[in-house]
N, C-alpha and C positions, 0 to 999 in steps of 0.2 A: 460538552465536547465541542471542539471547533468544527465548523462546517466548511473549512477551507479545503479545496481539492488537494488530494495527495497523490504521490506516485506509489508504485507497488510496494516500496520498502517502508512507507509510512511518512516520508518527508513531504511537507507541503510545497506547492509551487513557489510560494514566497521564499521558503528556505533555499530552494534550488536557485532562484534568481539572486538571492543574497550571495550564495556561494559563487555564482558566475561573475557577479560584479566584483567580488573580492579576490578573484583569481588573478594574481599578478603573474608576470612572465616567469619569475623565479619559481613560484608555486606550481605553475603549469608544468614546467619541466620536471620538478620534483615528483609531482603526482603521476606524470607520464611514465616515470620509471617503474611505478606499480601498474595498476590498471584501473581505469575508470570505465568499467565494462558493464554491459547489460547481458543478463542470462536468464534462463528460465528459473523462476523462483527467487532470483536475486535481481531486482529490477535495476533500471538505469541509476548510476551513481551509488550502487549498493555499498561499495567499499567505503564510501564517505558517509552515507546516511543510515543504512540499515543497522550498522554497528552502534551508531550514536543513539538510535531508538532503544536498543537493548541497554546501553549505558545509562540513559535517562531513567530507565525503569528499575535501576538498581543492579545492573549486571556489569558494572564497571570494575576496574582493578580492585582486587581485595574482596569482592563480594563472594567469589567462588560460585556464583549462581547464574543461571540463564533464565530470562523471563519467558515462561512457558507460552503465554499468549502471543507474544511477539514472534517467538520462534515458530509457533504453529501457523501464524499468518504467513510467514515466509514459505514454509513447507506447502501450505495450501495453494499458494501461487504456482508452485512447481507442477502440481498434478493437473494433467489435462483430461483425465478420465479416472474412473474408480480403479485403484490398483488391485491386482491379485496378490502381489508379493510386497513385503516390507523391507526385505533384506536379500543379500546375495552371499552365498558361499561358493567360491570359485576355486576348484582344485586344478592347478595347472601342472601337467606332467611335462616338465621341461626336458627337451631332447627329442620329442615326437614318438609316441608309441606306434607300433605297427598295427594298422587297422586290419590287415590280412590275417594276423595271428590272434586278434582279440574280438573284433566286432563285425567284420565284413566277410561272411562265410562264402567261400568259393570252392565247393567240393570238386567241381569239374577241372580245376586247375591241376589236379594230380596227373591228369592225362598229358599235361604240357611240361611235365618235369624235365628240366635240363634242355628244353628246346629254347631257341633264341626268341626273345620277345618280337613278335611280328612288326615290321616297319609300319604296317597299317594301324597298329595300336599306338605306337609311339608317335608317329606322324610328325617327325621332326621336332618334337618338343624338347626344350632345353633340359639338360641334366647338369649335375654338379661336376666340378673338376676332379672329384674323387672317383668317378666311374667313367668319365669321358674318354679315358685312355684304355678302357677294357676292350679286348678283341671281341668278346662275346657278352651278351646280356641274357644269361640262362634263367629261365623261369623257375622260381622257388616257391612251390606250394607250401602252405603251412603244415608243419608236422604235428600240430595240435588238433585234438578232436574238438568239434563244436557241438554243444548240446542245445536242443530246442527247449526253451523255457516257456511253458504255457502262461498266458496272461489273459486278462479279461478281454483284450482286444485281439486275441488270436495267438500271440506268441512271438518271440524273437530268439535268434541264435546268438549264443555267447560262448566264448572259449572255455575249455575245461580249466584253464589257468585261473578262472575267476569264480570258483564254486560259491563263495559267499555273496558275490555280486549277483550271481544267478538268482538268488533268493529274493532280491529286490527288483526283479525284472518287471514286475507289474507297476512299479513306480517310474521306470526309466523310459525316456524317449531317446532312442539311438538315432542320431542323424548320420547317415552314411554318405551323404553327398556334400560335405563341406569342401571348400576349396579356398585357396589363399593366393596372394600375389608373390609371396616371399619363398625363396628356395634355400635360404641359409638361416641358421638359428637366430642370430642377433636381430635382423630385421623381422623375422617371423614372430618372435616373442614380442618385440616392440609393437608390431601390427596388432597382435591379439590383445595386448594390454591397452593400447592407446588409439587404435584405429588408423594408424599411420606407420609406415615402415621406418621413417627417419625419426631420430630422437627429438625431443622438445615439446611433445604434446602431453596433455594431462592423461593420467591413467584412468581407467574405467571407474575405479573406486573414488578417485579424486572428483570426477564428474558427479558421482552420486552424492558425495559429501557436500559439494558446492550446490547441487540442485535441490537436494532433499534435506540436508542438514543431519544432525545427530539426534538419536532417540535416547541418549544417555549422556548427561552433562559430565559424568565422571570418567568416561572412556572415549577414545577417539572414534570417529565415525568410520575409519578405514584402518584395518589391522592386517599385518602380513606375518605369516608363519612359514618357516623354511625347514625342509627335511632333506638330509643328504642321502642319496640313493647309492646304487652300486654301478660300476662300469664307468663309461665316459661321461664326465661332468661338463656341461656348458656353463659359461660364466653367468652369474646373476648380477645385474646392475641395479643399484637403488633407484635409478630413474624409471625402472619398470613400475614402481609404485610412487612416482613423483608427481608433482602438480603442473609441470610445464609452465605455462603462463598464468595459471590460476593462482590465487593467493595461497601462500605456502601452508596455511593452517589446514588445508585439505589434503596434504600428502599422507601416504600410508605410514603408520607407525609400526616398525618391525619389532616383534616380540622375539627375544632370543631364548635359547634353552639354558637351563641352569638356574643359579640363585637369583640373578637379576634379569628379569624378563625385558626390562627397559634400562639401558645404561644410564648411570648418573641419577637415577630416580631416588635412591636412598640418600638421606642426609648424612653428611660425614659425622664422625664421632665428635661430640661436643656441641652439635647444632640441634636444637630442639625444633619441634614443629611450630611453636610460637615464634622462634627466631626466624624460621623460613617465612612465616606469614608476614612478619614485619618487614623483612627484606623485599618480598614481592610487592608489598604495598608501596614502599618507597620507589622501587624500580618501575612499578606501574604508573605512578604519578609522573615520573620523568619521561617515560615513553608516551604517556597520554599528552604531555605538553608538546613533545615532538610531533605527534600526530596532528595536533591542532595547528601547529606551525607549518608543517610541510605536506600534510595529507598523505603521508607515505603509507601505502597499504602493507608493506612488509613490517613496519614498526607496529602497526595494529595487530598483525599476525603474531608477532612476538609476545604481545600482551596476552593474547588468547592462549598461546602455547605454554607460557609460564603458568597461567591459571590452570590449564588442563593438567600439566605435570604435577602441580600441587595436589589436585584432586586424585590423580592416579596413584599418588603415594599411598593412599588408603584403598583404592579400588583394585589395583593390580595384584597385590599379594593375595587377597581373598579370591580373585578370579583364577589365578594360576595354581591354587591349592587343590589338586585333583583328589587328595585324600578325603575330601568332603563327599565324594561320590560313593554311592552304595556299591558293594562288591559285585552285585548283579550287573551294574553298568560297566564297571571296569572289565569284567569278564566278557561282556559283549564286544568291547573294542579289541580284546586280545592281549596276549602276554607282553607285548611291547608298550602297552599304555603307560607303564610306570617309568619308562625311559624318557627323560626330557628331550624334546626335539624329534622324537620318533614320529612317524606318520600317524600312528595310533594316538599318541598323546596330543598331537596337533589337531586331529579330527575331533577328539573329545573337547579340547580347548575351543575349537570352532563352535561346537554346540553351546558351550558356556558363554561365549562371546555373543552368539545370536540370541541366547536367552536374556542377555543383559542389554539388548537393543543396539548392538553394533551394526552399522548399516551394510558394510562391505567387508567380508573376511576372505582374504586371499591365502591359499595354501600352495606353496611350491614344493613339488617332489622332483628331485633331480635324478639324472642317471638313465634316461630313456633313449640315449643316442647310440643305437646298436648297429654299427656298421660291420661288425664281425661277432661271432659267437652269440647271435641273437637268441637261439633257444635257451642257452644257459643263463644269460643275463636277464632275459624276459621272465623266466621262471622266478628268479630272485626278486625282481621288481614287483611282480604280481603277488608274491608271498607277503611283501611288505604292505601293499596298499589294499589288497582284496578285502580282508575282514574289517579293516578300519573304515573304509569308505562305505561298505554295506551297513556297518554299525551306525555311522553318522546319519544315514537316511532313515534307518529303522528307529533310531533314538529320537530324531526330529518328529517322526510320525507318531510315535507312542506318546510324546509330550504335546501333541496337537499343534506343532509348529511347522510341519512340512508344507501345509497349504499356503503359508505366508512366507516361506523361505524358498528362494530360487537357487537350486544347486546346479552347478556346471562342472563337468569333468572334461578336460580337453588338453591336447598338445598343440604345438604351433603349426604342424603340418603332418603328413603321413609318411608312409614308407613304400618303396618300389616293389613291384611284383617280381622283378629279377634280382638275383643275388649280386651283392657287391663282393668281389673276390671269389674264392673257391666255393663251389657248391658241392655238398655231399648229402647223403640221405638223412643225416642227423645234424648237419650244421650249415649255416648260411648267415649272411648279413644283408641288410637292406639299406639303400641310400635314401636321401631326402626325396619326398614326393609331394608337391603342393597341389597337384591337379585334383586329387580326391583323398579324403580321409574321414575318420569317424570321431564323434564325440557323443556324450550323453548329457541330458538334462533331467531334472526331477523336481517335483513340487512347484509351487508358485504359479499354479494355473496351467501347467504344461500337461498334455495328455500322456498318461503312463501306459507302459506295455506295448509300445509301438516302435517300429523302425520307419524312418522317413528318408526318402531318396534312394536312388539305385545307381550302382556303378556297372561298368562293363564286366565281361567274364574274367578280366585280369585285375580288377580293382585299380584300373589305371586312368580311366576317364569316366565322367559322370554322364549317365544317359537319361536321368529323370530327376526333376526337382533339385537343381543346384542351390546351395546355400552359401553365400559369401560371408566373410567375417563381419562386414557392415550389416548384413541382414540379421546375423545372430545378435549383434549389439542392439539393433533397432527392436528386435523381438523382446529381448530382455528388458530394455527400457519401457517398452509398451506394458509388460507385465508389472512393472513398478509404477505404472500410472503416468508415464511420461511419453509424449510425442517426441520422438528423437529429433525431428526437424526443428523443434523449438528449444531444445536444451543447448543454448549457444552462449558464447562469451566473446566479446569484441576485443581483439588484440591486433595492434598495428594496423588499424583501419579495416579489419575484416572480421566478420562473425564466424567463429570456429565452432565445430561441434564434434562429438565423439565419432559420428558416422560420416564426417567430412561432407561430401556432396552426393552420397549414395545411401543405400540401405532400404530394404523393404521388410515389413513385418511378415514373418512366416506363419500365417494364420492357420494353416491346416494342423499344426502341432499344438494349438491352443484349445483349452477346454471351452 
């Protein structure tokens, strides 16, 4: 073996120097359209050299294979300490569930029924245009009973709407002191997915794909599953699982319900798999020639995406065939598990994806935006998710996968203690509330059976242990073996990261 010094991606300094000497003005601007960036686990000039290392080892166009030792070397560079988790399953409840009705038990609020929220509690904090015109802000205690769920750490209170979830309380860490900057859905969801309120940044899953790579050459590292809920639906944008300025091969791959989980994956009638292989080989050679000429990162990404699609033609049909599961497992997830696109089916599919080494699995459940008729709509939403999400955690645990799978359940913000619109003893709505809300984590080295953080008597302000979105991201990356300050990518002269310039690991919730 050569004893020449190399960079982290395996390219020698001589190769780097040759590249720089050969960098004409035209090639400079061509490659600048992509990114010649440095990030954790993908070292300087990764888009130019790391891929060529794999190609030289036989992973070029047409091979359909990834060199395991080279890929492992890249992943090893990404880890700054021993990981507790290998993968993430993130269930995003789009629309923002009410923490007051599900996780943040405030029994004394009943005494404040229909009284105006005190000015000392609101303290001039901003509200949305949907309630700013209200003459009053009547306090609306939850009409739902909370049950104490005993755990090894003492116990937590959960709503009666989540009877199945109550059974996994010992695995759950409920954070009641989350807060966010955003007060509207679009920037709120964007912030939770990308660490920034404005569009254009990479999604969390894209960062993991970039930093840690894939554990299965036949499936994407980042997969997205969507379930339609009930009530008010907020828009879902594909940029929520996009790559921003990262190379596009790291974007989330959306799986759809129905016959074709991925569009255009099946060959048209009359085209054999051998035909497709020959076509990709020719196309790969043409694209490889373009890469050698222009160093265009997006052309390289297309080569990889074409090869991935070819392998997915075999892996995806087997993955999405839930009939392979024993009846006991299907019963665990509930009666909707046989309905493609249902939350139950997507939770079972998430477990199958995790089982096959997918790095980041994102489930979106729409319909939690309850500005009116909250009791009725919340009941229906909880009926859809309760058994399935509990089954997912139970299933992971019984298969020995929960310890290495980090599960997150969250919305983009919370809900107000006061009612939006008319308040009655059986009906109310709640407006957006970013000042405090609740979410839960399980597995992946997170302490189970605990509640972390405290809010005031109105679940309006945080009084103990605040947790910001950047703190949550930093903590999750830490459990995956990554120092969040080192997972960076240089773009337009600046090193970007998921946690921007903030974020602290929430160590009290870690095992």
